[in-house]
N, C-alpha and C positions, 0 to 999 in steps of 0.2 A: 611624479613619474619615477618608476624604478630605474635605478642607475646601475646596480651590479648585475652581472650575468646571472647570478643565482636568483635574484629577485625577479628578473625578467622571465626566467624559466618557471618559477613558482606561479607567476601570473598566467602563463600558458597552461600549466598543469592544472591549476585551480579552475580555469575556464572549461577545460575538457571534463573535469570531474563534475562541475556544475551542470553541464549539459546532459551528461549520463545520468546523474541523480534526478534531474528534472524528468527525463524519460521514464525512469523507474517509478517515480512518484505519480506520474500521470496514469500509467497503466494500473498502478495500485488503486488510485482513487476511482478509476472507471470500474474496476472489479467490485469495489465496495458499493458504488452507486447501483450496480446491477443487483445487488442483494436488497438494498433498501427500496428500490423501485419495482421489485418483483410483484406481480399481480396475485399469485397464489403461493401457498406453502411449498408445493412441489418444485416450482420454478426457483423459489428462494433457496431451497435446499441445494439444488444444482449450482446455483450462483455462489452459494456459501463456500463450497469446496474450492472453486476457482479463486475466490477472494482470499481465503486462508492461504492458499499457495502463494499468491502475489504478496501478501503481507509478510510471509516467511522469507520470501526472496528479497524483499526490500530491507528487512532486518538483517539478513545475511550480508547484503551489500553495504550496510551501514547507513542507509538512507534514513531509517528510523531506528530507534532503540528497540532491543528485543522485548523489553517489558511493555513498550508502547504497542508493539505488534500483538503481544499476548492480550493486552487490554482490549484492543480493537476487535480481535478475534472473539473474545468472550462476549463483548457487547453485541456483535453481529449474531452470534449463536443464540443469545437470549432473545433477540428480535425475531429470529426465524422460529424458535420454539414458541414464542407468543403467537405468531401467525398460525402455527399448527393448532394450538389450543383454541384460538378464536375460530378457526375453520370448523372445528367439531361441533 
């Protein structure tokens, strides 16, 4: 158990950050699932914009690395573009 006042404060601070990060990560994952579970290309395109916004916000908050956000956005865009081609 933490003994110093500083370590006790760090425990409280880390717990607050963990809960906040968990909320951001959950919203981000839900947005990404909206893209992958879209029925058609038009719906996927709408969901893609929301997912990209959530990924950028998660990267800005430090929940994920900015390069990880860019990689995920790229992969989602490729999936949506593949859906468009398949629909034609």
